[in-house]
DRENTORKOL-3810 file (N, C-alpha, C; in nm, 4 decimals):
REM DRENTORKOL-3810
@n.u->2.2099; n.v->1.7875; n.w->0.1398; ca.u->2.1072; ca.v->1.7613; ca.w->0.1699; c.u->2.1080; c.v->1.8100; c.w->0.2781
@n.u->1.9480; n.v->1.9029; n.w->0.3512; ca.u->1.9580; ca.v->1.9571; ca.w->0.4933; c.u->1.8288; c.v->1.8776; c.w->0.5839
@n.u->1.8533; n.v->1.8285; n.w->0.6805; ca.u->1.7087; ca.v->1.7952; ca.w->0.7603; c.u->1.7144; c.v->1.7766; c.w->0.9200
@n.u->1.6563; n.v->1.6952; n.w->0.9707; ca.u->1.6575; ca.v->1.6350; ca.w->1.0784; c.u->1.5559; c.v->1.5470; c.w->1.1140
@n.u->1.5366; n.v->1.5370; n.w->1.2612; ca.u->1.4601; ca.v->1.4494; ca.w->1.3019; c.u->1.4089; c.v->1.4776; c.w->1.4506
@n.u->1.2837; n.v->1.5387; n.w->1.4722; ca.u->1.2477; ca.v->1.5742; ca.w->1.5797; c.u->1.0976; c.v->1.4932; c.w->1.6178
@n.u->1.1188; n.v->1.4613; n.w->1.7846; ca.u->1.0540; ca.v->1.3811; ca.w->1.8650; c.u->0.9289; c.v->1.4646; c.w->1.8922
@n.u->0.8016; n.v->1.4599; n.w->1.9129; ca.u->0.6717; ca.v->1.5724; ca.w->1.9595; c.u->0.5900; c.v->1.4577; c.w->2.0628
@n.u->0.5663; n.v->1.4826; n.w->2.1772; ca.u->0.5044; ca.v->1.4390; ca.w->2.2529; c.u->0.3888; c.v->1.4866; c.w->2.2723
@n.u->0.2444; n.v->1.4298; n.w->2.1759; ca.u->0.1439; ca.v->1.4984; ca.w->2.1878; c.u->0.0628; c.v->1.4858; c.w->2.2687
@n.u->-0.0355; n.v->1.6107; n.w->2.2844; ca.u->-0.1470; ca.v->1.6069; ca.w->2.4052; c.u->-0.2576; c.v->1.4621; c.w->2.3819
@n.u->-0.2628; n.v->1.4235; n.w->2.4974; ca.u->-0.4091; ca.v->1.3696; ca.w->2.4879; c.u->-0.5160; c.v->1.3843; c.w->2.4133
@n.u->-0.5763; n.v->1.3265; n.w->2.3072; ca.u->-0.6717; ca.v->1.3889; ca.w->2.2537; c.u->-0.6713; c.v->1.4666; c.w->2.1436
@n.u->-0.5297; n.v->1.4736; n.w->2.1025; ca.u->-0.4665; ca.v->1.5638; ca.w->2.0129; c.u->-0.4127; c.v->1.4945; c.w->1.8894
@n.u->-0.3574; n.v->1.3903; n.w->1.8727; ca.u->-0.3196; ca.v->1.3065; ca.w->1.7744; c.u->-0.3904; c.v->1.3441; c.w->1.6380
@n.u->-0.4920; n.v->1.3229; n.w->1.6320; ca.u->-0.5695; ca.v->1.3223; ca.w->1.4940; c.u->-0.5504; c.v->1.5035; c.w->1.4574
@n.u->-0.5579; n.v->1.6097; n.w->1.5413; ca.u->-0.5529; ca.v->1.7037; ca.w->1.4947; c.u->-0.3953; c.v->1.7671; c.w->1.4298
@n.u->-0.2916; n.v->1.7055; n.w->1.5270; ca.u->-0.1627; ca.v->1.7267; ca.w->1.4836; c.u->-0.1344; c.v->1.6252; c.w->1.3839
@n.u->-0.1794; n.v->1.5608; n.w->1.3330; ca.u->-0.1751; ca.v->1.4207; ca.w->1.2124; c.u->-0.2279; c.v->1.5261; c.w->1.1101
@n.u->-0.3395; n.v->1.5480; n.w->1.0970; ca.u->-0.3931; ca.v->1.6080; ca.w->0.9767; c.u->-0.3120; c.v->1.7499; c.w->0.9687
@n.u->-0.2286; n.v->1.8048; n.w->1.0454; ca.u->-0.1391; ca.v->1.9590; ca.w->0.9806; c.u->-0.0347; c.v->1.8726; c.w->0.9575
@n.u->0.0225; n.v->1.7548; n.w->1.0079; ca.u->0.1647; ca.v->1.6920; ca.w->0.9271; c.u->0.1173; c.v->1.6837; c.w->0.7709
@n.u->-0.0096; n.v->1.6364; n.w->0.7727; ca.u->-0.0431; ca.v->1.5635; ca.w->0.6546; c.u->-0.0776; c.v->1.7307; c.w->0.5489
@n.u->-0.1597; n.v->1.7616; n.w->0.6141; ca.u->-0.1647; ca.v->1.8747; ca.w->0.5269; c.u->-0.0354; c.v->1.9752; c.w->0.4498
@n.u->0.0755; n.v->1.9806; n.w->0.5811; ca.u->0.1838; ca.v->2.0418; ca.w->0.5487; c.u->0.2553; c.v->1.9585; c.w->0.4368
@n.u->0.2887; n.v->1.7774; n.w->0.4327; ca.u->0.3118; ca.v->1.7218; ca.w->0.3220; c.u->0.2210; c.v->1.7788; c.w->0.2363
@n.u->0.1152; n.v->1.7578; n.w->0.1904; ca.u->0.0456; ca.v->1.7953; ca.w->0.0951; c.u->0.0839; c.v->1.9309; c.w->0.0311
@n.u->0.1219; n.v->2.0590; n.w->0.0931; ca.u->0.1761; ca.v->2.1452; ca.w->0.0438; c.u->0.2825; c.v->2.1631; c.w->0.0245
@n.u->0.4019; n.v->2.0728; n.w->0.0475; ca.u->0.5253; ca.v->2.0444; ca.w->0.0109; c.u->0.5407; c.v->1.9877; c.w->-0.1306
@n.u->0.4386; n.v->1.8809; n.w->-0.1311; ca.u->0.4205; ca.v->1.7615; ca.w->-0.2753; c.u->0.3768; c.v->1.8594; c.w->-0.3916
@n.u->0.3162; n.v->1.9382; n.w->-0.3190; ca.u->0.2543; ca.v->2.0350; ca.w->-0.4552; c.u->0.3322; c.v->2.1567; c.w->-0.4781
@n.u->0.3930; n.v->2.2222; n.w->-0.3854; ca.u->0.4347; ca.v->2.3160; ca.w->-0.4307; c.u->0.5811; c.v->2.4075; c.w->-0.4002
@n.u->0.6255; n.v->2.2651; n.w->-0.3498; ca.u->0.8391; ca.v->2.3163; ca.w->-0.3167; c.u->0.9017; c.v->2.2426; c.w->-0.3074
@n.u->0.9591; n.v->2.2668; n.w->-0.4687; ca.u->1.0733; ca.v->2.1834; ca.w->-0.5113; c.u->1.0850; c.v->2.0999; c.w->-0.4754
@n.u->1.2033; n.v->2.1955; n.w->-0.3118; ca.u->1.3274; ca.v->2.1745; ca.w->-0.2521; c.u->1.3016; c.v->2.0970; c.w->-0.1547
@n.u->1.1234; n.v->2.0687; n.w->-0.1020; ca.u->1.1298; ca.v->1.9669; ca.w->0.0396; c.u->1.1431; c.v->1.7806; c.w->-0.0430
@n.u->1.2019; n.v->1.7182; n.w->-0.0159; ca.u->1.2483; ca.v->1.5868; ca.w->-0.0210; c.u->1.1664; c.v->1.4651; c.w->0.0538
@n.u->1.1510; n.v->1.5103; n.w->0.1415; ca.u->1.0431; ca.v->1.4425; ca.w->0.2553; c.u->1.0265; c.v->1.5041; c.w->0.3702
@n.u->0.8762; n.v->1.5057; n.w->0.4292; ca.u->0.8388; ca.v->1.5102; ca.w->0.5401; c.u->0.7659; c.v->1.3695; c.w->0.5794
@n.u->0.8072; n.v->1.2922; n.w->0.6863; ca.u->0.7458; ca.v->1.1898; ca.w->0.7411; c.u->0.7331; c.v->1.2060; c.w->0.8463
@n.u->0.5984; n.v->1.1344; n.w->0.9041; ca.u->0.5399; ca.v->1.1253; ca.w->1.0559; c.u->0.5695; c.v->0.9814; c.w->1.0739
@n.u->0.6399; n.v->0.9226; n.w->1.1704; ca.u->0.6235; ca.v->0.7888; ca.w->1.2664; c.u->0.5730; c.v->0.7901; c.w->1.3557
@n.u->0.4435; n.v->0.6873; n.w->1.3801; ca.u->0.4627; ca.v->0.6282; ca.w->1.5234; c.u->0.5118; c.v->0.4778; c.w->1.5411
@n.u->0.5702; n.v->0.4918; n.w->1.6860; ca.u->0.6194; ca.v->0.4044; ca.w->1.7356; c.u->0.4998; c.v->0.2800; c.w->1.8313
@n.u->0.5079; n.v->0.1869; n.w->1.8160; ca.u->0.4668; ca.v->0.0648; ca.w->1.9031; c.u->0.5178; c.v->0.1002; c.w->2.0740
@n.u->0.4046; n.v->0.1252; n.w->2.1610; ca.u->0.5028; ca.v->0.1390; ca.w->2.2728; c.u->0.4926; c.v->0.3039; c.w->2.3608
@n.u->0.4773; n.v->0.3942; n.w->2.1968; ca.u->0.5434; ca.v->0.5415; ca.w->2.2338; c.u->0.3669; c.v->0.5831; c.w->2.2146
@n.u->0.2515; n.v->0.6139; n.w->2.2550; ca.u->0.0913; ca.v->0.5954; ca.w->2.2322; c.u->0.1184; c.v->0.7722; c.w->2.1811
@n.u->0.1643; n.v->0.8667; n.w->2.2873; ca.u->0.1971; ca.v->0.9882; ca.w->2.2872; c.u->0.2345; c.v->1.0596; c.w->2.1847
@n.u->0.3302; n.v->0.9941; n.w->2.1267; ca.u->0.5100; ca.v->1.0074; ca.w->1.9872; c.u->0.4409; c.v->1.0137; c.w->1.9207
@n.u->0.4855; n.v->1.1592; n.w->1.8152; ca.u->0.4707; ca.v->1.1266; ca.w->1.6930; c.u->0.6541; c.v->1.1833; c.w->1.6370
@n.u->0.6999; n.v->1.1102; n.w->1.5376; ca.u->0.8511; ca.v->1.1395; ca.w->1.5100; c.u->0.8434; c.v->1.2027; c.w->1.4129
@n.u->0.9092; n.v->1.3232; n.w->1.3810; ca.u->0.8653; ca.v->1.3754; ca.w->1.2335; c.u->1.0147; c.v->1.3999; c.w->1.1715
@n.u->1.0754; n.v->1.3303; n.w->1.0297; ca.u->1.1639; ca.v->1.3768; ca.w->0.9942; c.u->1.1299; c.v->1.4714; c.w->0.8415
@n.u->1.2520; n.v->1.5678; n.w->0.8632; ca.u->1.2371; ca.v->1.6002; ca.w->0.7319; c.u->1.3426; c.v->1.6197; c.w->0.6290
@n.u->1.3288; n.v->1.6309; n.w->0.5163; ca.u->1.4887; ca.v->1.6378; ca.w->0.4162; c.u->1.4563; c.v->1.7630; c.w->0.2766
@n.u->1.5835; n.v->1.8128; n.w->0.2845; ca.u->1.5444; ca.v->1.9724; ca.w->0.2061; c.u->1.6464; c.v->1.9661; c.w->0.1166
@n.u->1.6500; n.v->2.0162; n.w->-0.0059; ca.u->1.7408; ca.v->2.0034; ca.w->-0.0965; c.u->1.8809; c.v->2.1127; c.w->-0.0035
@n.u->1.8470; n.v->2.1668; n.w->0.0543; ca.u->1.9233; ca.v->2.2931; ca.w->0.1589; c.u->1.8717; c.v->2.3451; c.w->0.2515
@n.u->1.9410; n.v->2.4671; n.w->0.3231; ca.u->1.8884; ca.v->2.4993; ca.w->0.4321; c.u->1.8026; c.v->2.6406; c.w->0.3428
@n.u->1.8029; n.v->2.6959; n.w->0.2565; ca.u->1.7493; ca.v->2.7813; ca.w->0.1806; c.u->1.5805; c.v->2.7151; c.w->0.1587
@n.u->1.6154; n.v->2.5748; n.w->0.1132; ca.u->1.4074; ca.v->2.5049; ca.w->0.0903; c.u->1.3869; c.v->2.5165; c.w->0.1941
@n.u->1.4309; n.v->2.4230; n.w->0.3361; ca.u->1.4250; ca.v->2.4532; ca.w->0.4223; c.u->1.3372; c.v->2.5685; c.w->0.5260
@n.u->1.3811; n.v->2.7105; n.w->0.4509; ca.u->1.3420; ca.v->2.8345; ca.w->0.5086; c.u->1.2046; c.v->2.8728; c.w->0.4460
@n.u->1.2153; n.v->2.7757; n.w->0.3007; ca.u->1.0982; ca.v->2.8237; ca.w->0.1959; c.u->0.9806; c.v->2.7502; c.w->0.2677
@n.u->1.0362; n.v->2.6037; n.w->0.2894; ca.u->0.8917; ca.v->2.5157; ca.w->0.3883; c.u->0.8287; c.v->2.5844; c.w->0.5146
@n.u->0.9287; n.v->2.6744; n.w->0.5819; ca.u->0.9027; ca.v->2.6995; ca.w->0.7295; c.u->0.7629; c.v->2.8451; c.w->0.6580
@n.u->0.7374; n.v->2.8538; n.w->0.5634; ca.u->0.6263; ca.v->3.0118; ca.w->0.4765; c.u->0.5110; c.v->2.8906; c.w->0.4283
@n.u->0.5361; n.v->2.7499; n.w->0.4524; ca.u->0.4270; ca.v->2.6810; ca.w->0.4386; c.u->0.3008; c.v->2.7075; c.w->0.5336
@n.u->0.1618; n.v->2.7389; n.w->0.4893; ca.u->0.0585; ca.v->2.7644; ca.w->0.5703; c.u->0.0331; c.v->2.6810; c.w->0.6737
@n.u->0.0408; n.v->2.5424; n.w->0.6543; ca.u->0.0101; ca.v->2.4435; ca.w->0.7316; c.u->0.1170; c.v->2.4731; c.w->0.8631
@n.u->0.2614; n.v->2.4885; n.w->0.8435; ca.u->0.3955; ca.v->2.5110; ca.w->0.9348; c.u->0.2959; c.v->2.6091; c.w->1.0191
@n.u->0.2819; n.v->2.7414; n.w->0.9488; ca.u->0.2454; ca.v->2.8456; ca.w->1.0417; c.u->0.1287; c.v->2.8193; c.w->1.1390
@n.u->0.0528; n.v->2.7495; n.w->1.0977; ca.u->-0.0628; ca.v->2.6951; ca.w->1.1537; c.u->-0.0357; c.v->2.6371; c.w->1.2373
@n.u->0.0602; n.v->2.5377; n.w->1.2616; ca.u->0.1143; ca.v->2.4222; ca.w->1.3276; c.u->0.1834; c.v->2.5173; c.w->1.4441
@n.u->0.2525; n.v->2.6331; n.w->1.3936; ca.u->0.3052; ca.v->2.6965; ca.w->1.4792; c.u->0.2205; c.v->2.7642; c.w->1.5943
@n.u->0.1026; n.v->2.8679; n.w->1.5543; ca.u->0.0054; ca.v->2.9063; ca.w->1.6231; c.u->-0.1029; c.v->2.8243; c.w->1.6812
@n.u->-0.0398; n.v->2.6728; n.w->1.6901; ca.u->-0.1468; ca.v->2.5916; ca.w->1.7335; c.u->-0.0450; c.v->2.4716; c.w->1.7786
@n.u->0.0752; n.v->2.5137; n.w->1.8080; ca.u->0.1776; ca.v->2.4037; ca.w->1.9155; c.u->0.1431; c.v->2.3991; c.w->2.0721
@n.u->0.1029; n.v->2.5094; n.w->2.1300; ca.u->0.0657; ca.v->2.4861; ca.w->2.2390; c.u->-0.0370; c.v->2.3987; c.w->2.2621
@n.u->-0.0987; n.v->2.4325; n.w->2.1763; ca.u->-0.2582; ca.v->2.3350; ca.w->2.2114; c.u->-0.2311; c.v->2.1781; c.w->2.1803
@n.u->-0.1123; n.v->2.1482; n.w->2.0953; ca.u->-0.1445; ca.v->2.0253; ca.w->2.0333; c.u->-0.0247; c.v->1.9300; c.w->2.1518
@n.u->0.0648; n.v->2.0198; n.w->2.1315; ca.u->0.1948; ca.v->1.9477; ca.w->2.1649; c.u->0.2638; c.v->1.9741; c.w->2.3460
@n.u->0.2850; n.v->1.8557; n.w->2.4159; ca.u->0.3291; ca.v->1.8810; ca.w->2.5671; c.u->0.4952; c.v->1.9240; c.w->2.5199
@n.u->0.5711; n.v->1.8599; n.w->2.4397; ca.u->0.6527; ca.v->1.9220; ca.w->2.4523; c.u->0.7440; c.v->1.8080; c.w->2.3253
@n.u->0.8642; n.v->1.8720; n.w->2.2857; ca.u->0.9190; ca.v->1.8148; ca.w->2.1511; c.u->1.0720; c.v->1.8490; c.w->2.1768
@n.u->1.1459; n.v->1.7294; n.w->2.1267; ca.u->1.2892; ca.v->1.7305; ca.w->2.1308; c.u->1.3465; c.v->1.7099; c.w->1.9721
@n.u->1.4903; n.v->1.7580; n.w->1.9561; ca.u->1.5474; ca.v->1.7409; ca.w->1.8260; c.u->1.6251; c.v->1.6421; c.w->1.8710
@n.u->1.6034; n.v->1.5120; n.w->1.8100; ca.u->1.6625; ca.v->1.3794; ca.w->1.8014; c.u->1.8039; c.v->1.3659; c.w->1.6747
@n.u->1.7903; n.v->1.4598; n.w->1.6008; ca.u->1.8759; ca.v->1.4787; ca.w->1.5110; c.u->1.8639; c.v->1.6306; c.w->1.4640
@n.u->1.9565; n.v->1.6935; n.w->1.5216; ca.u->1.9275; ca.v->1.8419; ca.w->1.4923; c.u->1.9084; c.v->1.8660; c.w->1.3506
@n.u->1.8772; n.v->1.9722; n.w->1.3069; ca.u->1.9089; ca.v->1.9929; ca.w->1.1576; c.u->1.9947; c.v->2.0721; c.w->1.1287
@n.u->2.0659; n.v->2.0001; n.w->1.0076; ca.u->2.1822; ca.v->2.0376; ca.w->0.9719; c.u->2.1657; c.v->1.9798; c.w->0.8199
@n.u->2.3563; n.v->1.9716; n.w->0.7617; ca.u->2.3823; ca.v->1.9311; ca.w->0.6496; c.u->2.4234; c.v->1.8162; c.w->0.6967
@n.u->2.3420; n.v->1.7119; n.w->0.5597; ca.u->2.3922; ca.v->1.5344; ca.w->0.5873; c.u->2.5220; c.v->1.5260; c.w->0.5495
@n.u->2.5870; n.v->1.3922; n.w->0.6324; ca.u->2.7369; ca.v->1.4192; ca.w->0.6065; c.u->2.7168; c.v->1.2972; c.w->0.4153
@n.u->2.6293; n.v->1.2211; n.w->0.4424; ca.u->2.6023; ca.v->1.1463; ca.w->0.2982; c.u->2.4956; c.v->1.0770; c.w->0.2869
@n.u->2.4442; n.v->1.0278; n.w->0.1597; ca.u->2.3173; ca.v->1.0363; ca.w->0.1365; c.u->2.2764; c.v->0.9674; c.w->0.0438
@n.u->2.1801; n.v->0.8896; n.w->0.0085; ca.u->2.1122; ca.v->0.8200; ca.w->-0.1132; c.u->2.0530; c.v->0.8937; c.w->-0.2142
@n.u->1.9873; n.v->0.9964; n.w->-0.1498; ca.u->1.9078; ca.v->1.0563; ca.w->-0.2565; c.u->1.9983; c.v->1.1797; c.w->-0.3365
@n.u->1.9652; n.v->1.2170; n.w->-0.4211; ca.u->2.0218; ca.v->1.3581; ca.w->-0.4964; c.u->2.0115; c.v->1.4846; c.w->-0.4643
@n.u->2.1078; n.v->1.5826; n.w->-0.4562; ca.u->2.0780; ca.v->1.6961; ca.w->-0.4052; c.u->2.1541; c.v->1.7747; c.w->-0.5192
END
């Protein structure tokens, strides 16, 4: 399995637009990306402008296929408008162990 965890600091007033693209991306993946296992967005109390994104794929090739998703492309175009900054909390790579089938 291939995946990672990213911490996004969303610009004030842009949370809804940011989450709209994330939800769109999750729908696209569910409908047309068999190699995408998970796309999750997590909001944490005490961090009002932060969204954590967890993504898991069958392998790196599935991640590359996901990058072609229309929502991912749109997010790339609008990232400067929506996000103040981001950090890879867990860099994208292969997992050492997982309960998911791969």
